[in-house]
Each structure stands twice: as C-alpha cells, then as structure tokens.
C-alpha positions as CSV (number, residue, x, y, z in Angstrom):
1,M,-86.1,50.0,17.8
2,L,-82.7,51.8,17.9
3,T,-79.2,50.9,17.5
4,E,-77.6,50.0,20.9
5,F,-75.0,52.2,22.1
6,S,-71.6,50.3,22.5
7,G,-69.5,53.4,23.3
8,I,-68.0,53.7,19.6
9,N,-68.4,57.4,18.6
10,A,-69.9,57.3,15.1
11,A,-68.2,60.7,13.8
12,Q,-64.7,59.4,15.1
13,A,-65.4,56.0,13.4
14,L,-66.3,57.8,10.1
15,I,-63.5,60.1,9.7
16,N,-60.9,57.4,10.9
17,G,-62.5,55.0,8.4
18,T,-62.4,57.6,5.5
19,R,-58.6,58.4,6.5
20,D,-57.4,54.7,6.5
21,L,-59.6,54.2,3.0
22,L,-57.8,57.0,1.4
23,Q,-54.3,55.8,2.9
24,D,-55.2,52.1,1.2
25,A,-53.4,51.5,-1.8
26,T,-55.7,49.0,-3.0
27,F,-58.8,51.9,-2.9
28,T,-56.5,54.0,-4.9
29,E,-55.9,51.0,-7.4
30,R,-59.6,50.3,-7.8
31,H,-60.6,53.8,-8.4
32,R,-57.9,55.2,-11.0
33,T,-58.5,55.1,-14.8
34,S,-55.2,53.6,-15.6
35,K,-52.4,51.4,-13.6
36,K,-49.9,54.3,-14.3
37,H,-52.0,56.8,-12.5
38,F,-51.2,58.3,-8.9
39,T,-47.6,56.1,-8.9
40,R,-45.3,59.0,-9.3
41,R,-44.7,61.6,-6.7
42,R,-46.7,64.7,-7.6
43,A,-48.7,67.6,-5.9
44,L,-51.9,66.3,-7.1
45,T,-52.3,62.7,-5.2
46,F,-55.0,60.7,-5.1
47,M,-56.1,61.9,-1.9
48,N,-55.5,65.7,-2.7
49,V,-57.9,65.2,-5.6
50,I,-60.8,63.3,-3.7
51,V,-60.5,66.3,-0.9
52,F,-60.5,69.1,-3.7
53,L,-63.6,67.6,-5.2
54,L,-65.3,67.5,-1.7
55,Q,-64.5,71.1,-1.4
56,K,-66.2,72.2,-4.3
57,S,-66.1,75.8,-4.5
58,V,-68.0,78.7,-6.4
59,R,-64.6,80.3,-6.6
60,S,-62.3,80.0,-9.8
61,V,-60.4,76.8,-10.0
62,Q,-57.1,78.6,-9.8
63,L,-57.9,80.5,-6.4
64,H,-59.3,77.1,-5.1
65,L,-56.2,75.4,-5.6
66,H,-54.1,78.1,-4.1
67,S,-56.0,77.8,-1.1
68,L,-55.7,73.9,-1.1
69,F,-52.0,74.1,-1.3
70,A,-51.8,77.0,1.2
71,A,-53.7,75.1,3.9
72,L,-51.4,72.2,3.1
73,G,-48.2,74.1,3.7
74,R,-47.0,73.9,0.1
75,L,-47.9,77.1,-1.4
76,E,-44.7,76.9,-3.5
77,E,-45.8,74.1,-5.6
78,A,-47.4,75.8,-8.7
79,V,-50.6,73.6,-9.8
80,T,-52.5,75.2,-12.8
81,A,-56.2,74.8,-13.4
82,S,-55.1,73.0,-16.7
83,A,-52.9,70.4,-14.3
84,W,-55.9,70.0,-12.2
85,S,-58.6,69.2,-15.3
86,Q,-55.9,66.5,-16.3
87,G,-55.3,65.1,-12.6
88,R,-59.1,64.8,-12.1
89,M,-59.4,62.6,-15.2
90,K,-57.0,59.9,-13.7
91,L,-59.7,59.3,-10.9
92,R,-63.1,57.4,-11.3
93,H,-66.1,58.7,-9.7
94,T,-66.7,55.2,-8.1
95,A,-64.2,56.1,-5.2
96,F,-67.1,58.3,-3.7
97,I,-69.6,55.4,-4.3
98,E,-67.4,53.1,-2.4
99,L,-66.3,55.7,0.3
100,N,-70.0,56.2,1.3
101,E,-70.8,52.5,1.3
102,R,-68.0,51.5,3.6
103,T,-67.5,54.4,5.6
104,V,-71.0,56.1,6.2
105,L,-73.4,53.2,5.6
106,E,-71.2,50.7,7.5
107,V,-70.9,53.2,10.6
108,V,-74.5,54.0,10.7
109,Y,-76.1,50.8,9.8
110,H,-73.7,48.0,10.4
111,R,-71.5,48.8,13.5
112,P,-73.0,49.4,17.1
113,S,-72.2,53.2,17.6
114,D,-73.8,55.9,19.4
115,F,-75.6,56.9,16.2
116,E,-79.2,56.2,16.6
117,V,-81.0,55.0,13.8
118,R,-84.4,56.5,13.9
119,R,-87.0,54.5,12.7
120,W,-91.0,54.2,12.3
121,R,-92.5,51.3,13.9
122,G,-89.4,49.2,13.6
123,H,-89.1,50.4,9.8
124,R,-86.5,52.7,8.3
125,L,-88.5,55.2,6.3
126,L,-86.9,55.2,2.7
127,G,-87.9,57.8,0.2
128,I,-87.7,57.4,-3.5
129,D,-87.8,60.4,-5.9
130,S,-85.6,61.5,-8.7
131,S,-84.9,65.1,-9.9
132,L,-83.8,66.3,-13.1
133,V,-80.4,67.9,-13.4
134,R,-79.2,70.4,-15.9
135,L,-75.8,69.6,-17.1
136,P,-73.1,71.9,-18.9
137,A,-73.5,72.5,-22.7
138,N,-71.2,69.9,-24.1
139,E,-71.4,67.6,-27.1
140,L,-70.0,64.7,-25.1
141,V,-72.3,65.1,-22.1
142,G,-75.3,65.6,-24.4
143,Q,-74.6,62.4,-26.2
144,E,-74.1,60.4,-22.8
145,F,-77.3,61.8,-20.7
146,G,-79.5,63.3,-23.6
147,W,-80.6,66.5,-24.8
148,V,-83.5,68.9,-24.1
149,E,-84.8,70.7,-27.1
150,C,-86.0,74.2,-26.5
151,K,-88.8,75.8,-28.4
152,N,-91.0,79.0,-28.4
153,T,-93.5,80.4,-30.6
154,Q,-90.8,81.1,-33.1
155,G,-89.9,77.3,-33.4
156,A,-86.8,75.6,-32.2
157,C,-84.1,78.0,-30.0
158,G,-81.6,75.7,-28.8
159,R,-80.9,72.8,-26.5
160,Y,-79.2,71.7,-23.4
161,P,-78.2,68.4,-21.8
162,Q,-80.0,67.0,-18.8
163,A,-79.6,64.0,-16.4
164,R,-82.0,62.4,-14.0
165,L,-80.5,61.9,-10.4
166,S,-82.5,59.2,-8.6
167,A,-82.0,58.7,-4.5
168,L,-82.9,56.2,-2.2
169,T,-82.9,58.2,1.0
170,D,-83.3,57.2,4.8
171,L,-85.5,60.1,5.5
172,L,-85.5,60.2,9.5
173,N,-81.8,60.0,9.5
174,R,-81.1,62.0,6.5
175,I,-78.8,59.6,4.9
176,V,-78.7,58.7,1.1
177,I,-78.1,55.0,0.9
178,E,-77.8,54.9,-2.9
179,A,-77.9,57.3,-5.7
180,K,-78.1,57.0,-9.6
181,L,-77.3,59.3,-12.3
182,V,-78.9,58.3,-15.8
183,P,-79.8,59.9,-18.7
184,W,-82.8,61.9,-18.3
185,G,-85.3,59.7,-20.5
186,H,-84.9,56.8,-18.1
187,G,-88.4,56.3,-16.2
188,E,-88.7,56.5,-12.4
189,R,-90.3,53.6,-12.0
190,G,-87.6,51.3,-13.7
191,L,-84.8,53.4,-11.2
192,A,-87.4,52.5,-8.3
193,V,-87.1,48.8,-9.1
194,E,-83.2,49.1,-9.0
195,H,-83.5,50.8,-5.7
196,L,-85.3,47.6,-4.4
197,R,-82.1,45.8,-4.5
198,A,-80.7,47.9,-1.7
199,M,-83.6,47.8,0.5
200,A,-84.3,45.4,3.5
201,A,-87.5,43.3,3.9
202,E,-88.4,45.5,6.9
203,D,-88.0,48.9,5.1
204,L,-90.6,51.2,4.3
205,G,-90.6,53.2,1.0
206,L,-92.5,56.4,0.6
207,L,-93.4,57.2,-2.8
208,D,-95.1,60.0,-4.6
209,R,-98.2,59.7,-6.9
210,G,-95.8,59.4,-10.2
211,Y,-94.7,56.0,-9.1
212,A,-98.2,54.5,-8.6
213,S,-98.6,51.5,-10.9
214,Y,-99.4,47.8,-10.7
215,E,-96.0,46.7,-11.9
216,L,-94.0,48.5,-9.2
217,F,-96.2,47.6,-6.5
218,A,-96.0,43.8,-7.6
219,Q,-92.4,44.3,-7.5
220,F,-92.5,45.3,-3.8
221,Q,-94.7,42.6,-2.9
222,A,-92.5,39.9,-4.8
223,Q,-89.2,41.7,-3.1
224,G,-90.1,42.1,0.5
225,P,-90.0,45.5,1.4
226,R,-93.2,47.7,2.5
227,F,-94.3,50.7,1.1
228,V,-96.9,53.7,1.3
229,C,-97.6,55.4,-2.2
230,R,-99.8,58.4,-3.0
231,C,-102.1,57.4,-5.7
232,P,-103.6,59.8,-8.4
233,K,-107.1,59.7,-9.7
234,S,-107.7,57.3,-12.5
235,S,-104.7,54.9,-11.1
236,F,-107.1,52.0,-9.8
237,A,-110.9,51.4,-10.0
238,A,-110.9,51.3,-6.1
239,V,-109.0,54.3,-5.7
240,N,-111.2,56.2,-7.9
241,Q,-114.3,55.1,-5.8
242,L,-112.7,56.7,-2.7
243,F,-112.1,59.8,-4.5
244,R,-115.6,59.9,-5.4
245,E,-116.7,59.2,-1.7
246,N,-114.6,62.1,-0.7
247,V,-114.3,60.6,3.2
248,A,-111.2,60.9,5.2
249,G,-109.8,58.4,7.6
250,R,-111.4,55.3,5.4
251,S,-109.2,52.1,5.4
252,V,-110.1,49.7,2.6
253,I,-108.1,46.2,2.0
254,T,-108.8,45.2,-1.6
255,Q,-107.7,42.9,-4.5
256,V,-106.3,44.7,-7.5
257,R,-105.7,42.7,-10.8
258,V,-103.2,43.5,-13.5
259,H,-104.6,45.5,-16.5
260,H,-105.1,42.6,-19.4
261,E,-102.8,44.7,-21.5
262,D,-99.9,44.1,-19.1
263,R,-100.7,40.5,-18.3
264,A,-97.7,39.2,-20.5
265,A,-95.2,41.5,-19.2
266,I,-96.3,40.7,-15.7
267,R,-96.1,37.0,-16.3
268,E,-92.7,37.3,-18.0
269,A,-91.3,39.2,-15.0
270,G,-92.6,36.3,-12.6
271,L,-94.8,38.7,-10.9
272,P,-98.2,38.0,-9.2
273,E,-101.2,38.9,-11.4
274,V,-103.3,39.8,-8.2
275,I,-102.0,41.7,-5.3
276,S,-103.7,42.8,-2.1
277,L,-103.4,46.4,-1.3
278,R,-104.7,48.6,1.7
279,L,-106.2,52.3,0.6
280,V,-106.2,54.7,3.3
281,T,-107.7,58.2,2.7
282,V,-106.2,61.2,4.3
283,R,-107.5,64.9,4.3
284,L,-104.7,67.4,3.8
285,S,-104.7,71.0,5.4
286,T,-105.9,72.5,2.3
287,G,-109.1,70.2,2.3
288,E,-107.8,67.9,-0.7
289,L,-108.5,64.2,-0.2
290,E,-105.2,62.0,-0.5
291,V,-105.6,58.5,-1.3
292,L,-102.4,56.3,-0.2
293,A,-102.0,52.6,-1.4
294,T,-99.8,50.4,1.0
295,N,-99.1,46.6,1.7
296,L,-99.0,47.5,5.5
297,L,-102.3,45.3,6.0
298,D,-102.4,44.9,9.5
299,Q,-104.9,47.7,10.7
300,E,-104.0,47.2,14.4
301,R,-100.2,47.5,14.3
302,Y,-100.4,50.3,11.4
303,P,-103.4,52.4,12.4
304,T,-105.2,54.8,9.9
305,S,-105.0,57.8,12.0
306,E,-101.1,57.8,11.7
307,F,-100.7,57.6,7.8
308,G,-100.8,61.4,7.4
309,A,-98.0,62.2,9.5
310,L,-96.3,59.0,7.9
311,Y,-96.6,60.1,4.4
312,H,-95.5,63.7,5.3
313,C,-92.0,62.3,6.3
314,R,-91.8,61.9,2.5
315,W,-91.0,65.6,2.1
316,G,-87.6,64.8,3.3
317,I,-86.4,63.9,-0.1
318,E,-87.8,66.9,-1.6
319,T,-86.2,69.0,0.8
320,Y,-82.6,67.1,0.2
321,Y,-82.8,68.0,-3.5
322,G,-83.3,71.6,-2.5
323,L,-80.1,71.1,-0.4
324,I,-77.7,69.9,-2.9
325,K,-79.3,72.0,-5.7
326,G,-79.5,75.4,-3.7
327,R,-77.1,75.3,-0.7
328,L,-74.6,73.1,-2.2
329,D,-75.2,74.5,-5.9
330,L,-74.9,70.9,-7.4
331,E,-75.6,72.2,-11.2
332,R,-72.4,74.5,-10.8
333,F,-70.3,71.9,-12.1
334,T,-66.6,72.1,-11.8
335,G,-66.1,70.0,-15.4
336,R,-67.6,69.6,-18.5
337,T,-66.9,66.1,-19.1
338,P,-69.6,62.9,-18.2
339,E,-67.0,61.6,-15.7
340,A,-66.4,65.0,-14.0
341,I,-70.1,65.5,-13.7
342,R,-70.4,62.0,-12.1
343,Q,-67.4,62.8,-9.8
344,D,-69.3,66.2,-8.5
345,V,-72.6,64.3,-8.1
346,F,-71.5,61.5,-6.0
347,A,-68.8,63.7,-4.1
348,T,-71.7,65.7,-3.0
349,V,-73.8,62.7,-1.9
350,F,-71.0,61.6,0.2
351,L,-70.6,64.9,1.5
352,S,-74.4,65.4,2.7
353,N,-73.9,62.2,4.3
354,L,-71.0,63.2,6.2
355,E,-72.6,66.2,7.5
356,S,-75.5,64.0,8.7
357,V,-73.4,61.9,11.0
358,L,-71.1,64.7,12.2
359,T,-74.0,67.1,13.1
360,R,-76.1,64.3,14.9
361,P,-74.5,64.9,18.4
362,S,-75.2,68.7,18.1
363,E,-79.0,68.2,16.6
364,E,-79.5,66.0,20.0
365,Q,-78.0,68.6,22.2
366,L,-80.0,71.3,20.8
367,R,-83.4,69.2,20.9
368,T,-82.6,68.7,24.6
369,Q,-81.9,72.2,25.5
370,S,-84.8,73.5,23.6
371,E,-87.4,70.9,24.6
372,A,-89.2,73.5,27.0
373,S,-89.2,76.0,23.9
374,I,-92.0,77.1,21.7
375,H,-89.8,76.3,18.6
376,P,-87.4,73.6,18.9
377,Q,-84.0,74.3,17.6
378,Q,-81.6,72.5,15.1
379,V,-78.3,72.9,13.3
380,N,-78.0,75.4,10.8
381,H,-77.1,73.3,7.7
382,A,-75.8,76.3,5.9
383,V,-73.1,76.7,8.8
384,S,-72.5,73.5,9.1
385,F,-71.8,72.6,5.5
386,H,-69.6,75.5,5.4
387,A,-67.7,74.4,8.6
388,I,-67.1,71.1,7.4
389,K,-65.9,72.2,3.7
390,S,-63.4,74.5,5.6
391,Q,-62.2,71.6,7.9
392,I,-62.2,68.7,5.6
393,I,-58.4,69.1,4.9
394,P,-57.5,68.8,8.3
395,L,-60.3,66.3,8.8
396,L,-59.2,64.0,6.1
397,L,-55.5,64.8,5.3
398,S,-53.7,65.6,8.8
399,R,-52.5,63.5,11.7
400,Q,-54.2,66.1,14.2
401,P,-56.2,64.2,16.7
402,V,-60.0,63.7,15.1
403,E,-61.4,64.3,18.4
404,Q,-60.1,67.8,18.6
405,L,-61.3,68.8,15.1
406,L,-64.8,67.3,16.1
407,E,-65.0,69.4,19.3
408,Q,-64.0,72.6,17.0
409,L,-66.8,71.7,14.4
410,R,-69.4,71.0,17.2
411,R,-68.9,74.6,18.5
412,L,-69.4,75.7,15.2
413,F,-72.6,73.7,14.7
414,L,-73.9,75.1,18.1
415,A,-73.1,78.7,17.7
416,N,-76.0,79.6,15.2
417,P,-79.0,77.3,15.4
418,V,-82.3,77.8,13.7
419,S,-85.8,77.2,15.0
420,I,-88.0,74.6,13.7
421,R,-91.6,75.9,12.8
422,P,-93.5,72.9,11.6
423,Q,-96.9,74.4,11.5
424,R,-96.0,77.6,9.4
425,K,-97.6,77.8,6.0
426,V,-95.9,80.3,3.5
427,P,-98.1,80.6,0.5
428,R,-96.3,79.8,-2.9
429,R,-96.4,82.4,-5.4
430,K,-95.4,82.2,-8.8
431,Q,-92.4,84.5,-9.6
432,S,-91.7,85.9,-13.1
433,A,-89.1,84.5,-15.2
434,W,-86.9,87.9,-14.4
435,R,-87.3,87.6,-10.6
436,S,-86.4,84.1,-10.6
437,Y,-83.2,84.7,-13.0
438,H,-82.3,87.9,-10.4
439,Y,-82.7,85.7,-7.4
440,Q,-80.4,82.9,-8.9
441,R,-77.9,85.3,-10.3
442,N,-77.6,88.2,-7.5
443,T,-79.5,86.6,-4.1
444,R,-79.0,82.9,-3.8
445,K,-76.2,82.0,-1.5
446,A,-74.1,78.8,-1.6
447,V,-72.3,77.6,1.4
448,F,-68.6,77.6,0.0
C-alpha cells in the first residue's frame, strides 16, 4: 500500500533535483520568452528570477531585491524595481510547472524513497475543486481572464478581473498534482474532465456536489478512475428517493440513464448512455443527510460504514485554498500582467508541494512522539513556510551541503508544533463587511 523505502531521502533528492534543473541550460531555453534572454551576464539571472518569485514577499519589490542580493553577497549590484519588472518578463510561468512535474511528482510518485505515499484501500485520494481568484485591476488582465461587473441598488458601480484556479490534489499527502488557471467563466465540470488525464486508473476522485452530473460520471466510467461525489437534491431520481426516505447507512446500486435532452451530446462524445452507480447515505453531525454517488460497486471491499470518513477527506482541498489565499497571500500579486499572475500562481503551487515534502519527516516524528497525548501534534505550517522561504536561497542557489540545510529546517519545523483537535467544532458566524475588511487589512498575517 505504501511506497517501498530504498534508502533515498526524498527531501534531499528533491532539492538536488531542483538545483540540477535550474542549472540545466536546456531548461532555461525551454522557459525563456526569447532566445536572446538570459544569455548575457546580468544580476537577474534565470535562477535569481525563479528564486525571487518563490520568495514572494509582502514587502516592497525594492526592499525584497535588496535582501535577495544581500543574501547572495552582492549588495553592490544595484537592481531597481523597474529592472525586475523587465527581467521577470523574460521568464515563462511554465518553468514552475516543469519544476513541479520533474522534481516533486517524480520524487514522490515515481522514485522509491522514504516518502511514504499514503493511500486509502490502495487508492490515492485526489480532490478536484476550483476557487475564484480576484486579480489586479488591469485592462490586459481583464481581457485575458474576464471581468466581474459590480452592482448595487444604484446600478453598476465598477468591475474587477477574476480567474478560476482548479487543482487536482492528493489529499492524504498534500501534493498538488495539477493546477489550471483559466478565465473565471470556465465551468468546473469541464476542468474536472481535463484533470482526468492526469489521474491513474486506481485513483479515487472526491468531488463536491457542484460536480454531480451524468456526463462527468460517464467520463470517469469511460476513462477508468474511481470517484465519490456528493449529490444535491434533484440531481437524479434515485437520489431524490433516498433524500425522501431520510435513512442513513443505505447502499443502493442502480442504473442511471442519460436525460433525453443530453443524449445526442453523450453519443457524440462516445460515452455510455447507461451507467451503474452506487448511492450511499451518510448522516452528518448536524443531522443532515448526505447522499454520495460512486462507482465503487464492491460493497465488501468498500463497506458503507467507511464512506462518511472517506468523504470527509475532501475537506483537504478546501483547506489548501485557505492556505494559499491566506497564509501565502496568493491574491497579493507581484505583477499586473497575465504572465506575472501565472508566475505567482504556479510558483505558489510548487512552493506548497516543496513544503509538503520537506516537512514530512518532521510530521512523522511529531506524530510518533505525541501518540500517547490526547491531542496529536503536527508541524505549524505558518512556521514551516516562513522557514523555507527564508532558506530558499541557500537551498537552491548555494553549494552548501543539502543535509546541513535540511537539518536546520527540521529543527525549525519541530520547534513550534500545533495540536490537532479533530472533534473541535467552531460555529461559523457571519461577519459584517466592516469586520471582514478590518481583519483583512489589519489582523491577517502572511508568512513572509
């Protein structure tokens, strides 16, 4: 069920692989906007631009540049914010996508290492969900991703650009396998179909009720992966019947046919017109009934009693968006062009995966040490992200032994753990617009 340990340290392999890739001339050639870029000896080299973006800071660009070159021991090289704006446009955002695929995903899933890939009954649990991202008010950005028109009782009162970020996330291992940034008008279900190409046949997708549709379920059936999806009322006749009965712990296998209005589109796509679904009812702690649709039809291998805990794992993708929008301050972009926005987004995705791999040994150590405690402990991710951002220059740009740097980080990860309280329930209170604004402006803390 878990990857076999063969003595390879995943964190060391990841850092060494990233260092090698950043120094690879062909990697630079693939991800520069012109053959002329990054050929002359300048202060803002290809590697410096990559690291600067990974170190995304809430400070001004000029202060951040000063700290970068001070850390490099080259403070005498004057680099202005204007020079940075020109330098970053020489880089394609695809560099971060390839870094993620060839370092993080390669080490975690394709190379034997000490990173144990957690699974549920032999399946990776992959959450699919999207989130709307507010973008800087810029005409080019609005043309690229689309505008949102604001209205009140007096009529139109402005507009702002917005994008949709969709992520395919390994929930048990906190690894984003694939991310897509598209205009906000793109539908979630269409993006989920695109994510299917990055899933293996034994993967298990967890989906929220906004994804419940015959076409998407048929796509899963046709392409192989398993799924569990929460169904809203009025989605299918059999689902409506279970809601009316209002009995938890039911498991029903039923045949579902495509609606006659959608039959032509289903035939054109080469999808089956009839699929078998298993419907499972779960009672939430609030007393509400939840109906889950799945193609896990084997009731002995997948007991009905386990579906409540299984579907709860989907919450991991919600907390992921909270992490990158809150702690990592994703929407505080460092540029105002479509390419700058993509750079920030995919740099954040890579950084979040890097943190998941580097903190895994400390997570395991804290879990073992606190087994006898009432509340198990885990790494404080606000601390770990700040530590990694602070050490990203020696990690990726220096020749200092990786083992020494990882040991320093491990001590920081273990220094301030937080307790896990899975049964804690905090009632949600709808805040006024003023309180929300005050929190975002004066209280919320980013990690760097």
